[in-house]
N, CA, C, O and CB atoms as a CASP TS submission, in Angstrom:
PFRMAT TS
TARGET T0000
AUTHOR 0000-0000-0000
METHOD Language model
MODEL 1
PARENT N/A
ATOM      1  N   GLU     1      72.404  67.705 -71.721  1.00  0.00           N
ATOM      2  CA  GLU     1      73.370  68.657 -71.131  1.00  0.00           C
ATOM      3  C   GLU     1      72.615  69.690 -70.336  1.00  0.00           C
ATOM      4  O   GLU     1      71.646  70.275 -70.820  1.00  0.00           O
ATOM      5  CB  GLU     1      74.241  69.348 -72.227  1.00  0.00           C
ATOM      6  N   LYS     2      73.046  69.910 -69.151  1.00  0.00           N
ATOM      7  CA  LYS     2      72.507  70.933 -68.263  1.00  0.00           C
ATOM      8  C   LYS     2      73.603  71.884 -67.914  1.00  0.00           C
ATOM      9  O   LYS     2      74.784  71.546 -67.989  1.00  0.00           O
ATOM     10  CB  LYS     2      71.891  70.323 -66.996  1.00  0.00           C
ATOM     11  N   VAL     3      73.208  73.101 -67.523  1.00  0.00           N
ATOM     12  CA  VAL     3      74.152  74.106 -67.114  1.00  0.00           C
ATOM     13  C   VAL     3      74.038  74.301 -65.633  1.00  0.00           C
ATOM     14  O   VAL     3      72.973  74.670 -65.140  1.00  0.00           O
ATOM     15  CB  VAL     3      73.928  75.414 -67.857  1.00  0.00           C
ATOM     16  N   ASN     4      75.124  74.059 -64.893  1.00  0.00           N
ATOM     17  CA  ASN     4      75.147  74.299 -63.486  1.00  0.00           C
ATOM     18  C   ASN     4      75.802  75.683 -63.260  1.00  0.00           C
ATOM     19  O   ASN     4      76.888  75.956 -63.770  1.00  0.00           O
ATOM     20  CB  ASN     4      75.909  73.154 -62.735  1.00  0.00           C
ATOM     21  N   TRP     5      75.124  76.535 -62.494  1.00  0.00           N
ATOM     22  CA  TRP     5      75.634  77.875 -62.315  1.00  0.00           C
ATOM     23  C   TRP     5      75.583  78.249 -60.842  1.00  0.00           C
ATOM     24  O   TRP     5      74.788  77.697 -60.082  1.00  0.00           O
ATOM     25  CB  TRP     5      74.839  78.876 -63.161  1.00  0.00           C
ATOM     26  N   ALA     6      76.393  79.146 -60.458  1.00  0.00           N
ATOM     27  CA  ALA     6      76.438  79.632 -59.026  1.00  0.00           C
ATOM     28  C   ALA     6      76.791  81.103 -59.035  1.00  0.00           C
ATOM     29  O   ALA     6      77.518  81.583 -59.904  1.00  0.00           O
ATOM     30  CB  ALA     6      77.504  78.819 -58.147  1.00  0.00           C
ATOM     31  N   GLU     7      76.263  81.807 -58.054  1.00  0.00           N
ATOM     32  CA  GLU     7      76.569  83.235 -57.907  1.00  0.00           C
ATOM     33  C   GLU     7      76.910  83.503 -56.448  1.00  0.00           C
ATOM     34  O   GLU     7      76.325  82.922 -55.534  1.00  0.00           O
ATOM     35  CB  GLU     7      75.367  84.132 -58.375  1.00  0.00           C
ATOM     36  N   ILE     8      77.869  84.393 -56.256  1.00  0.00           N
ATOM     37  CA  ILE     8      78.202  84.827 -54.917  1.00  0.00           C
ATOM     38  C   ILE     8      77.063  85.705 -54.382  1.00  0.00           C
ATOM     39  O   ILE     8      76.675  86.668 -55.043  1.00  0.00           O
ATOM     40  CB  ILE     8      79.557  85.592 -54.903  1.00  0.00           C
ATOM     41  N   TYR     9      76.524  85.389 -53.201  1.00  0.00           N
ATOM     42  CA  TYR     9      75.440  86.187 -52.643  1.00  0.00           C
ATOM     43  C   TYR     9      75.908  87.001 -51.477  1.00  0.00           C
ATOM     44  O   TYR     9      75.222  87.946 -51.088  1.00  0.00           O
ATOM     45  CB  TYR     9      74.295  85.311 -52.225  1.00  0.00           C
ATOM     46  N   LYS    10      77.069  86.678 -50.882  1.00  0.00           N
ATOM     47  CA  LYS    10      77.524  87.447 -49.738  1.00  0.00           C
ATOM     48  C   LYS    10      79.024  87.493 -49.809  1.00  0.00           C
ATOM     49  O   LYS    10      79.691  86.495 -50.082  1.00  0.00           O
ATOM     50  CB  LYS    10      77.034  86.841 -48.390  1.00  0.00           C
ATOM     51  N   ASP    11      79.545  88.691 -49.555  1.00  0.00           N
ATOM     52  CA  ASP    11      80.988  88.808 -49.574  1.00  0.00           C
ATOM     53  C   ASP    11      81.456  89.462 -48.234  1.00  0.00           C
ATOM     54  O   ASP    11      80.702  90.201 -47.602  1.00  0.00           O
ATOM     55  CB  ASP    11      81.457  89.653 -50.828  1.00  0.00           C
ATOM     56  N   ASP    12      82.644  89.184 -47.847  1.00  0.00           N
ATOM     57  CA  ASP    12      83.207  89.727 -46.642  1.00  0.00           C
ATOM     58  C   ASP    12      84.623  90.095 -46.882  1.00  0.00           C
ATOM     59  O   ASP    12      85.533  89.387 -46.452  1.00  0.00           O
ATOM     60  CB  ASP    12      83.095  88.763 -45.499  1.00  0.00           C
ATOM     61  N   ASN    13      84.844  91.219 -47.577  1.00  0.00           N
ATOM     62  CA  ASN    13      86.203  91.654 -47.889  1.00  0.00           C
ATOM     63  C   ASN    13      86.802  92.418 -46.710  1.00  0.00           C
ATOM     64  O   ASN    13      86.095  93.090 -45.958  1.00  0.00           O
ATOM     65  CB  ASN    13      86.213  92.532 -49.157  1.00  0.00           C
ATOM     66  N   GLU    14      88.068  92.303 -46.576  1.00  0.00           N
ATOM     67  CA  GLU    14      88.810  93.014 -45.499  1.00  0.00           C
ATOM     68  C   GLU    14      89.419  94.275 -46.102  1.00  0.00           C
ATOM     69  O   GLU    14      89.970  94.180 -47.198  1.00  0.00           O
ATOM     70  CB  GLU    14      89.941  92.095 -44.854  1.00  0.00           C
ATOM     71  N   PRO    15      89.369  95.352 -45.522  1.00  0.00           N
ATOM     72  CA  PRO    15      88.591  95.775 -44.365  1.00  0.00           C
ATOM     73  C   PRO    15      87.188  96.310 -44.788  1.00  0.00           C
ATOM     74  O   PRO    15      86.988  97.523 -44.835  1.00  0.00           O
ATOM     75  CB  PRO    15      89.373  96.864 -43.581  1.00  0.00           C
ATOM     76  N   HIS    16      86.269  95.453 -45.080  1.00  0.00           N
ATOM     77  CA  HIS    16      84.911  95.781 -45.453  1.00  0.00           C
ATOM     78  C   HIS    16      84.874  96.690 -46.667  1.00  0.00           C
ATOM     79  O   HIS    16      84.113  97.658 -46.674  1.00  0.00           O
ATOM     80  CB  HIS    16      84.194  96.429 -44.296  1.00  0.00           C
ATOM     81  N   SER    17      85.653  96.422 -47.672  1.00  0.00           N
ATOM     82  CA  SER    17      85.610  97.210 -48.860  1.00  0.00           C
ATOM     83  C   SER    17      84.679  96.501 -49.894  1.00  0.00           C
ATOM     84  O   SER    17      84.806  95.295 -50.106  1.00  0.00           O
ATOM     85  CB  SER    17      87.054  97.424 -49.421  1.00  0.00           C
ATOM     86  N   PRO    18      83.772  97.236 -50.515  1.00  0.00           N
ATOM     87  CA  PRO    18      82.829  96.651 -51.462  1.00  0.00           C
ATOM     88  C   PRO    18      83.530  96.150 -52.723  1.00  0.00           C
ATOM     89  O   PRO    18      84.615  96.618 -53.070  1.00  0.00           O
ATOM     90  CB  PRO    18      81.763  97.669 -51.833  1.00  0.00           C
ATOM     91  N   ASP    19      82.909  95.208 -53.393  1.00  0.00           N
ATOM     92  CA  ASP    19      83.406  94.704 -54.655  1.00  0.00           C
ATOM     93  C   ASP    19      83.169  95.769 -55.705  1.00  0.00           C
ATOM     94  O   ASP    19      82.042  96.238 -55.865  1.00  0.00           O
ATOM     95  CB  ASP    19      82.724  93.365 -55.043  1.00  0.00           C
ATOM     96  N   ILE    20      84.208  96.159 -56.425  1.00  0.00           N
ATOM     97  CA  ILE    20      84.064  97.305 -57.361  1.00  0.00           C
ATOM     98  C   ILE    20      83.475  96.957 -58.678  1.00  0.00           C
ATOM     99  O   ILE    20      83.018  97.851 -59.390  1.00  0.00           O
ATOM    100  CB  ILE    20      85.370  97.935 -57.603  1.00  0.00           C
ATOM    101  N   ASP    21      83.457  95.691 -59.054  1.00  0.00           N
ATOM    102  CA  ASP    21      82.954  95.327 -60.382  1.00  0.00           C
ATOM    103  C   ASP    21      81.766  94.401 -60.424  1.00  0.00           C
ATOM    104  O   ASP    21      81.397  93.905 -61.488  1.00  0.00           O
ATOM    105  CB  ASP    21      84.018  94.712 -61.133  1.00  0.00           C
ATOM    106  N   SER    22      81.147  94.158 -59.249  1.00  0.00           N
ATOM    107  CA  SER    22      79.915  93.357 -59.194  1.00  0.00           C
ATOM    108  C   SER    22      79.199  93.575 -57.874  1.00  0.00           C
ATOM    109  O   SER    22      79.764  94.033 -56.881  1.00  0.00           O
ATOM    110  CB  SER    22      80.225  91.860 -59.386  1.00  0.00           C
ATOM    111  N   GLU    23      77.912  93.216 -57.923  1.00  0.00           N
ATOM    112  CA  GLU    23      77.085  93.334 -56.711  1.00  0.00           C
ATOM    113  C   GLU    23      76.582  91.933 -56.400  1.00  0.00           C
ATOM    114  O   GLU    23      75.898  91.341 -57.235  1.00  0.00           O
ATOM    115  CB  GLU    23      75.878  94.365 -56.900  1.00  0.00           C
ATOM    116  N   PRO    24      76.893  91.378 -55.226  1.00  0.00           N
ATOM    117  CA  PRO    24      76.494  90.033 -54.905  1.00  0.00           C
ATOM    118  C   PRO    24      74.950  89.855 -54.881  1.00  0.00           C
ATOM    119  O   PRO    24      74.236  90.707 -54.352  1.00  0.00           O
ATOM    120  CB  PRO    24      77.088  89.650 -53.566  1.00  0.00           C
ATOM    121  N   GLY    25      74.460  88.769 -55.443  1.00  0.00           N
ATOM    122  CA  GLY    25      73.083  88.379 -55.312  1.00  0.00           C
ATOM    123  C   GLY    25      72.114  89.128 -56.207  1.00  0.00           C
ATOM    124  O   GLY    25      70.926  89.135 -55.885  1.00  0.00           O
ATOM    125  N   ASN    26      72.526  89.777 -57.333  1.00  0.00           N
ATOM    126  CA  ASN    26      71.570  90.477 -58.147  1.00  0.00           C
ATOM    127  C   ASN    26      71.208  89.771 -59.404  1.00  0.00           C
ATOM    128  O   ASN    26      70.428  90.304 -60.192  1.00  0.00           O
ATOM    129  CB  ASN    26      72.070  91.784 -58.471  1.00  0.00           C
ATOM    130  N   ASN    27      71.742  88.571 -59.646  1.00  0.00           N
ATOM    131  CA  ASN    27      71.458  87.734 -60.851  1.00  0.00           C
ATOM    132  C   ASN    27      71.683  88.456 -62.150  1.00  0.00           C
ATOM    133  O   ASN    27      70.972  88.195 -63.121  1.00  0.00           O
ATOM    134  CB  ASN    27      70.033  87.240 -60.823  1.00  0.00           C
ATOM    135  N   LYS    28      72.650  89.360 -62.210  1.00  0.00           N
ATOM    136  CA  LYS    28      72.898  90.105 -63.467  1.00  0.00           C
ATOM    137  C   LYS    28      74.025  89.418 -64.250  1.00  0.00           C
ATOM    138  O   LYS    28      75.152  89.307 -63.767  1.00  0.00           O
ATOM    139  CB  LYS    28      73.273  91.613 -63.170  1.00  0.00           C
ATOM    140  N   PRO    29      73.698  88.957 -65.469  1.00  0.00           N
ATOM    141  CA  PRO    29      74.711  88.256 -66.266  1.00  0.00           C
ATOM    142  C   PRO    29      75.852  89.197 -66.631  1.00  0.00           C
ATOM    143  O   PRO    29      75.673  90.406 -66.779  1.00  0.00           O
ATOM    144  CB  PRO    29      74.083  87.663 -67.543  1.00  0.00           C
ATOM    145  N   GLY    30      77.018  88.605 -66.768  1.00  0.00           N
ATOM    146  CA  GLY    30      78.200  89.391 -67.204  1.00  0.00           C
ATOM    147  C   GLY    30      79.059  89.847 -66.069  1.00  0.00           C
ATOM    148  O   GLY    30      80.174  90.300 -66.327  1.00  0.00           O
ATOM    149  N   GLU    31      78.650  89.768 -64.864  1.00  0.00           N
ATOM    150  CA  GLU    31      79.487  90.143 -63.701  1.00  0.00           C
ATOM    151  C   GLU    31      80.397  88.983 -63.367  1.00  0.00           C
ATOM    152  O   GLU    31      80.110  87.840 -63.721  1.00  0.00           O
ATOM    153  CB  GLU    31      78.612  90.530 -62.455  1.00  0.00           C
ATOM    154  N   ASP    32      81.509  89.276 -62.677  1.00  0.00           N
ATOM    155  CA  ASP    32      82.470  88.236 -62.365  1.00  0.00           C
ATOM    156  C   ASP    32      82.106  87.410 -61.141  1.00  0.00           C
ATOM    157  O   ASP    32      82.896  86.558 -60.732  1.00  0.00           O
ATOM    158  CB  ASP    32      83.805  88.844 -62.166  1.00  0.00           C
ATOM    159  N   ASP    33      80.927  87.631 -60.536  1.00  0.00           N
ATOM    160  CA  ASP    33      80.539  86.834 -59.402  1.00  0.00           C
ATOM    161  C   ASP    33      79.614  85.685 -59.792  1.00  0.00           C
ATOM    162  O   ASP    33      79.090  84.994 -58.918  1.00  0.00           O
ATOM    163  CB  ASP    33      79.878  87.702 -58.378  1.00  0.00           C
ATOM    164  N   ILE    34      79.410  85.476 -61.056  1.00  0.00           N
ATOM    165  CA  ILE    34      78.624  84.358 -61.576  1.00  0.00           C
ATOM    166  C   ILE    34      79.546  83.408 -62.351  1.00  0.00           C
ATOM    167  O   ILE    34      80.379  83.839 -63.148  1.00  0.00           O
ATOM    168  CB  ILE    34      77.462  84.869 -62.488  1.00  0.00           C
ATOM    169  N   ASP    35      79.373  82.093 -62.094  1.00  0.00           N
ATOM    170  CA  ASP    35      80.159  81.111 -62.794  1.00  0.00           C
ATOM    171  C   ASP    35      79.238  79.996 -63.243  1.00  0.00           C
ATOM    172  O   ASP    35      78.301  79.642 -62.526  1.00  0.00           O
ATOM    173  CB  ASP    35      81.301  80.574 -61.911  1.00  0.00           C
ATOM    174  N   ASP    36      79.492  79.423 -64.444  1.00  0.00           N
ATOM    175  CA  ASP    36      78.646  78.334 -64.868  1.00  0.00           C
ATOM    176  C   ASP    36      79.545  77.269 -65.458  1.00  0.00           C
ATOM    177  O   ASP    36      80.689  77.520 -65.836  1.00  0.00           O
ATOM    178  CB  ASP    36      77.569  78.804 -65.885  1.00  0.00           C
ATOM    179  N   ALA    37      78.968  76.031 -65.524  1.00  0.00           N
ATOM    180  CA  ALA    37      79.711  74.894 -66.054  1.00  0.00           C
ATOM    181  C   ALA    37      78.707  73.933 -66.705  1.00  0.00           C
ATOM    182  O   ALA    37      77.763  73.513 -66.035  1.00  0.00           O
ATOM    183  CB  ALA    37      80.541  74.176 -64.921  1.00  0.00           C
ATOM    184  N   PRO    38      78.868  73.580 -67.942  1.00  0.00           N
ATOM    185  CA  PRO    38      77.997  72.610 -68.548  1.00  0.00           C
ATOM    186  C   PRO    38      78.261  71.189 -67.984  1.00  0.00           C
ATOM    187  O   PRO    38      79.408  70.776 -67.813  1.00  0.00           O
ATOM    188  CB  PRO    38      78.179  72.634 -70.067  1.00  0.00           C
ATOM    189  N   VAL    39      77.171  70.471 -67.708  1.00  0.00           N
ATOM    190  CA  VAL    39      77.272  69.146 -67.132  1.00  0.00           C
ATOM    191  C   VAL    39      76.466  68.165 -67.952  1.00  0.00           C
ATOM    192  O   VAL    39      75.323  68.471 -68.292  1.00  0.00           O
ATOM    193  CB  VAL    39      76.803  69.147 -65.682  1.00  0.00           C
ATOM    194  N   ILE    40      76.982  67.035 -68.279  1.00  0.00           N
ATOM    195  CA  ILE    40      76.243  66.036 -69.013  1.00  0.00           C
ATOM    196  C   ILE    40      75.770  64.999 -67.954  1.00  0.00           C
ATOM    197  O   ILE    40      76.572  64.431 -67.212  1.00  0.00           O
ATOM    198  CB  ILE    40      77.139  65.371 -70.175  1.00  0.00           C
ATOM    199  N   LEU    41      74.481  64.788 -67.921  1.00  0.00           N
ATOM    200  CA  LEU    41      73.871  63.777 -66.955  1.00  0.00           C
ATOM    201  C   LEU    41      73.615  62.505 -67.728  1.00  0.00           C
ATOM    202  O   LEU    41      73.118  62.519 -68.855  1.00  0.00           O
ATOM    203  CB  LEU    41      72.491  64.311 -66.289  1.00  0.00           C
ATOM    204  N   ALA    42      73.973  61.388 -67.083  1.00  0.00           N
ATOM    205  CA  ALA    42      73.717  60.053 -67.700  1.00  0.00           C
ATOM    206  C   ALA    42      73.155  59.137 -66.584  1.00  0.00           C
ATOM    207  O   ALA    42      73.559  59.207 -65.423  1.00  0.00           O
ATOM    208  CB  ALA    42      75.072  59.421 -68.352  1.00  0.00           C
ATOM    209  N   VAL    43      72.220  58.293 -66.996  1.00  0.00           N
ATOM    210  CA  VAL    43      71.617  57.331 -66.104  1.00  0.00           C
ATOM    211  C   VAL    43      71.933  55.960 -66.667  1.00  0.00           C
ATOM    212  O   VAL    43      71.693  55.677 -67.841  1.00  0.00           O
ATOM    213  CB  VAL    43      70.077  57.560 -65.951  1.00  0.00           C
ATOM    214  N   VAL    44      72.480  55.109 -65.796  1.00  0.00           N
ATOM    215  CA  VAL    44      72.810  53.752 -66.220  1.00  0.00           C
ATOM    216  C   VAL    44      72.040  52.810 -65.264  1.00  0.00           C
ATOM    217  O   VAL    44      72.127  52.912 -64.040  1.00  0.00           O
ATOM    218  CB  VAL    44      74.402  53.483 -66.189  1.00  0.00           C
ATOM    219  N   THR    45      71.292  51.900 -65.889  1.00  0.00           N
ATOM    220  CA  THR    45      70.570  50.924 -65.046  1.00  0.00           C
ATOM    221  C   THR    45      71.344  49.607 -65.076  1.00  0.00           C
ATOM    222  O   THR    45      72.351  49.474 -65.771  1.00  0.00           O
ATOM    223  CB  THR    45      69.078  50.714 -65.545  1.00  0.00           C
ATOM    224  N   GLY    46      70.866  48.672 -64.333  1.00  0.00           N
ATOM    225  CA  GLY    46      71.554  47.395 -64.237  1.00  0.00           C
ATOM    226  C   GLY    46      71.538  46.606 -65.565  1.00  0.00           C
ATOM    227  O   GLY    46      70.751  46.898 -66.466  1.00  0.00           O
ATOM    228  N   SER    47      72.411  45.619 -65.657  1.00  0.00           N
ATOM    229  CA  SER    47      72.490  44.807 -66.852  1.00  0.00           C
ATOM    230  C   SER    47      71.471  43.667 -66.832  1.00  0.00           C
ATOM    231  O   SER    47      70.877  43.369 -65.795  1.00  0.00           O
ATOM    232  CB  SER    47      73.890  44.253 -67.007  1.00  0.00           C
ATOM    233  N   THR    48      71.279  43.042 -67.981  1.00  0.00           N
ATOM    234  CA  THR    48      70.298  41.938 -68.085  1.00  0.00           C
ATOM    235  C   THR    48      70.563  40.806 -67.160  1.00  0.00           C
ATOM    236  O   THR    48      69.627  40.336 -66.512  1.00  0.00           O
ATOM    237  CB  THR    48      70.261  41.411 -69.462  1.00  0.00           C
ATOM    238  N   PRO    49      71.837  40.307 -67.043  1.00  0.00           N
ATOM    239  CA  PRO    49      72.071  39.200 -66.073  1.00  0.00           C
ATOM    240  C   PRO    49      71.637  39.528 -64.676  1.00  0.00           C
ATOM    241  O   PRO    49      71.131  38.652 -63.975  1.00  0.00           O
ATOM    242  CB  PRO    49      73.525  38.830 -66.042  1.00  0.00           C
ATOM    243  N   THR    50      71.811  40.747 -64.243  1.00  0.00           N
ATOM    244  CA  THR    50      71.402  41.169 -62.894  1.00  0.00           C
ATOM    245  C   THR    50      69.919  41.009 -62.719  1.00  0.00           C
ATOM    246  O   THR    50      69.451  40.478 -61.712  1.00  0.00           O
ATOM    247  CB  THR    50      71.803  42.618 -62.626  1.00  0.00           C
ATOM    248  N   TYR    51      69.164  41.482 -63.729  1.00  0.00           N
ATOM    249  CA  TYR    51      67.712  41.423 -63.607  1.00  0.00           C
ATOM    250  C   TYR    51      67.212  39.974 -63.659  1.00  0.00           C
ATOM    251  O   TYR    51      66.277  39.605 -62.949  1.00  0.00           O
ATOM    252  CB  TYR    51      67.052  42.252 -64.719  1.00  0.00           C
ATOM    253  N   VAL    52      67.850  39.158 -64.509  1.00  0.00           N
ATOM    254  CA  VAL    52      67.470  37.751 -64.600  1.00  0.00           C
ATOM    255  C   VAL    52      67.735  37.037 -63.228  1.00  0.00           C
ATOM    256  O   VAL    52      66.904  36.270 -62.742  1.00  0.00           O
ATOM    257  CB  VAL    52      68.273  37.048 -65.768  1.00  0.00           C
ATOM    258  N   GLY    53      68.863  37.311 -62.664  1.00  0.00           N
ATOM    259  CA  GLY    53      69.162  36.727 -61.335  1.00  0.00           C
ATOM    260  C   GLY    53      68.172  37.166 -60.242  1.00  0.00           C
ATOM    261  O   GLY    53      67.735  36.365 -59.416  1.00  0.00           O
ATOM    262  N   LEU    54      67.846  38.421 -60.266  1.00  0.00           N
ATOM    263  CA  LEU    54      66.815  38.910 -59.281  1.00  0.00           C
ATOM    264  C   LEU    54      65.478  38.262 -59.456  1.00  0.00           C
ATOM    265  O   LEU    54      64.816  37.918 -58.477  1.00  0.00           O
ATOM    266  CB  LEU    54      66.630  40.411 -59.397  1.00  0.00           C
ATOM    267  N   VAL    55      65.052  38.082 -60.743  1.00  0.00           N
ATOM    268  CA  VAL    55      63.760  37.418 -61.011  1.00  0.00           C
ATOM    269  C   VAL    55      63.805  36.004 -60.532  1.00  0.00           C
ATOM    270  O   VAL    55      62.857  35.542 -59.898  1.00  0.00           O
ATOM    271  CB  VAL    55      63.408  37.453 -62.503  1.00  0.00           C
ATOM    272  N   ILE    56      64.899  35.277 -60.817  1.00  0.00           N
ATOM    273  CA  ILE    56      65.013  33.892 -60.379  1.00  0.00           C
ATOM    274  C   ILE    56      64.974  33.756 -58.864  1.00  0.00           C
ATOM    275  O   ILE    56      64.326  32.857 -58.330  1.00  0.00           O
ATOM    276  CB  ILE    56      66.285  33.289 -60.909  1.00  0.00           C
ATOM    277  N   ILE    57      65.672  34.654 -58.176  1.00  0.00           N
ATOM    278  CA  ILE    57      65.617  34.635 -56.706  1.00  0.00           C
ATOM    279  C   ILE    57      64.211  34.910 -56.179  1.00  0.00           C
ATOM    280  O   ILE    57      63.738  34.205 -55.288  1.00  0.00           O
ATOM    281  CB  ILE    57      66.586  35.664 -56.132  1.00  0.00           C
ATOM    282  N   ALA    58      63.538  35.928 -56.721  1.00  0.00           N
ATOM    283  CA  ALA    58      62.214  36.292 -56.266  1.00  0.00           C
ATOM    284  C   ALA    58      61.210  35.107 -56.527  1.00  0.00           C
ATOM    285  O   ALA    58      60.412  34.770 -55.653  1.00  0.00           O
ATOM    286  CB  ALA    58      61.746  37.608 -56.994  1.00  0.00           C
ATOM    287  N   VAL    59      61.267  34.512 -57.696  1.00  0.00           N
ATOM    288  CA  VAL    59      60.385  33.372 -58.000  1.00  0.00           C
ATOM    289  C   VAL    59      60.675  32.227 -57.055  1.00  0.00           C
ATOM    290  O   VAL    59      59.748  31.593 -56.551  1.00  0.00           O
ATOM    291  CB  VAL    59      60.557  32.909 -59.465  1.00  0.00           C
ATOM    292  N   SER    60      61.931  31.951 -56.806  1.00  0.00           N
ATOM    293  CA  SER    60      62.295  30.857 -55.870  1.00  0.00           C
ATOM    294  C   SER    60      61.750  31.092 -54.472  1.00  0.00           C
ATOM    295  O   SER    60      61.234  30.165 -53.848  1.00  0.00           O
ATOM    296  CB  SER    60      63.815  30.702 -55.796  1.00  0.00           C
ATOM    297  N   ILE    61      61.855  32.303 -53.975  1.00  0.00           N
ATOM    298  CA  ILE    61      61.332  32.639 -52.659  1.00  0.00           C
ATOM    299  C   ILE    61      59.827  32.406 -52.629  1.00  0.00           C
ATOM    300  O   ILE    61      59.310  31.764 -51.715  1.00  0.00           O
ATOM    301  CB  ILE    61      61.663  34.102 -52.294  1.00  0.00           C
ATOM    302  N   VAL    62      59.134  32.924 -53.624  1.00  0.00           N
ATOM    303  CA  VAL    62      57.645  32.768 -53.652  1.00  0.00           C
ATOM    304  C   VAL    62      57.270  31.279 -53.750  1.00  0.00           C
ATOM    305  O   VAL    62      56.401  30.808 -53.017  1.00  0.00           O
ATOM    306  CB  VAL    62      57.017  33.563 -54.872  1.00  0.00           C
ATOM    307  N   ALA    63      57.928  30.546 -54.655  1.00  0.00           N
ATOM    308  CA  ALA    63      57.604  29.143 -54.844  1.00  0.00           C
ATOM    309  C   ALA    63      57.898  28.360 -53.543  1.00  0.00           C
ATOM    310  O   ALA    63      57.117  27.502 -53.132  1.00  0.00           O
ATOM    311  CB  ALA    63      58.412  28.556 -56.042  1.00  0.00           C
ATOM    312  N   GLY    64      59.039  28.679 -52.913  1.00  0.00           N
ATOM    313  CA  GLY    64      59.352  28.007 -51.641  1.00  0.00           C
ATOM    314  C   GLY    64      58.297  28.294 -50.581  1.00  0.00           C
ATOM    315  O   GLY    64      57.906  27.407 -49.822  1.00  0.00           O
ATOM    316  N   GLY    65      57.847  29.531 -50.537  1.00  0.00           N
ATOM    317  CA  GLY    65      56.790  29.897 -49.563  1.00  0.00           C
ATOM    318  C   GLY    65      55.497  29.136 -49.809  1.00  0.00           C
ATOM    319  O   GLY    65      54.867  28.660 -48.864  1.00  0.00           O
ATOM    320  N   VAL    66      55.096  29.017 -51.074  1.00  0.00           N
ATOM    321  CA  VAL    66      53.915  28.293 -51.435  1.00  0.00           C
ATOM    322  C   VAL    66      54.015  26.825 -51.053  1.00  0.00           C
ATOM    323  O   VAL    66      53.062  26.259 -50.519  1.00  0.00           O
ATOM    324  CB  VAL    66      53.661  28.433 -52.899  1.00  0.00           C
ATOM    325  N   VAL    67      55.159  26.203 -51.322  1.00  0.00           N
ATOM    326  CA  VAL    67      55.367  24.787 -50.957  1.00  0.00           C
ATOM    327  C   VAL    67      55.299  24.615 -49.456  1.00  0.00           C
ATOM    328  O   VAL    67      54.629  23.700 -48.976  1.00  0.00           O
ATOM    329  CB  VAL    67      56.724  24.272 -51.485  1.00  0.00           C
ATOM    330  N   LEU    68      55.978  25.475 -48.693  1.00  0.00           N
ATOM    331  CA  LEU    68      55.959  25.378 -47.236  1.00  0.00           C
ATOM    332  C   LEU    68      54.542  25.587 -46.677  1.00  0.00           C
ATOM    333  O   LEU    68      54.137  24.873 -45.759  1.00  0.00           O
ATOM    334  CB  LEU    68      56.924  26.408 -46.628  1.00  0.00           C
ATOM    335  N   ILE    69      53.800  26.535 -47.206  1.00  0.00           N
ATOM    336  CA  ILE    69      52.484  26.779 -46.733  1.00  0.00           C
ATOM    337  C   ILE    69      51.583  25.584 -47.023  1.00  0.00           C
ATOM    338  O   ILE    69      50.809  25.174 -46.158  1.00  0.00           O
ATOM    339  CB  ILE    69      51.936  28.035 -47.352  1.00  0.00           C
ATOM    340  N   LYS    70      51.669  25.023 -48.214  1.00  0.00           N
ATOM    341  CA  LYS    70      50.863  23.869 -48.537  1.00  0.00           C
ATOM    342  C   LYS    70      51.246  22.671 -47.663  1.00  0.00           C
ATOM    343  O   LYS    70      50.376  21.882 -47.293  1.00  0.00           O
ATOM    344  CB  LYS    70      51.014  23.523 -50.013  1.00  0.00           C
ATOM    345  N   LYS    71      52.487  22.526 -47.338  1.00  0.00           N
ATOM    346  CA  LYS    71      52.955  21.376 -46.557  1.00  0.00           C
ATOM    347  C   LYS    71      52.589  21.478 -45.092  1.00  0.00           C
ATOM    348  O   LYS    71      52.180  20.480 -44.500  1.00  0.00           O
ATOM    349  CB  LYS    71      54.447  21.234 -46.687  1.00  0.00           C
ATOM    350  N   PHE    72      52.723  22.677 -44.469  1.00  0.00           N
ATOM    351  CA  PHE    72      52.534  22.794 -43.067  1.00  0.00           C
ATOM    352  C   PHE    72      51.206  23.468 -42.623  1.00  0.00           C
ATOM    353  O   PHE    72      50.793  23.317 -41.473  1.00  0.00           O
ATOM    354  CB  PHE    72      53.667  23.532 -42.526  1.00  0.00           C
ATOM    355  N   VAL    73      50.564  24.188 -43.511  1.00  0.00           N
ATOM    356  CA  VAL    73      49.367  24.920 -43.119  1.00  0.00           C
ATOM    357  C   VAL    73      48.103  24.229 -43.633  1.00  0.00           C
ATOM    358  O   VAL    73      47.125  24.074 -42.902  1.00  0.00           O
ATOM    359  CB  VAL    73      49.431  26.357 -43.639  1.00  0.00           C
ATOM    360  N   ILE    74      48.140  23.824 -44.885  1.00  0.00           N
ATOM    361  CA  ILE    74      46.897  23.330 -45.528  1.00  0.00           C
ATOM    362  C   ILE    74      46.864  21.852 -45.410  1.00  0.00           C
ATOM    363  O   ILE    74      45.918  21.217 -45.876  1.00  0.00           O
ATOM    364  CB  ILE    74      46.798  23.750 -47.019  1.00  0.00           C
TER
END
């Protein structure tokens, strides 16, 4: 679990009135210009049949190349 957080660094209130309860960009905890959200990161890799299929294709290509080289080059 990671915590994703963001803080307001620039404000543009009309008519240029400052924020009365926080100062943008000061990294001070507890102000209302900071927000955080816990995030769960997960990594999923391919399944076994996918890897077996890729290995079979790769070996077939290499074997076919060896056969063709032996037949036409050597």
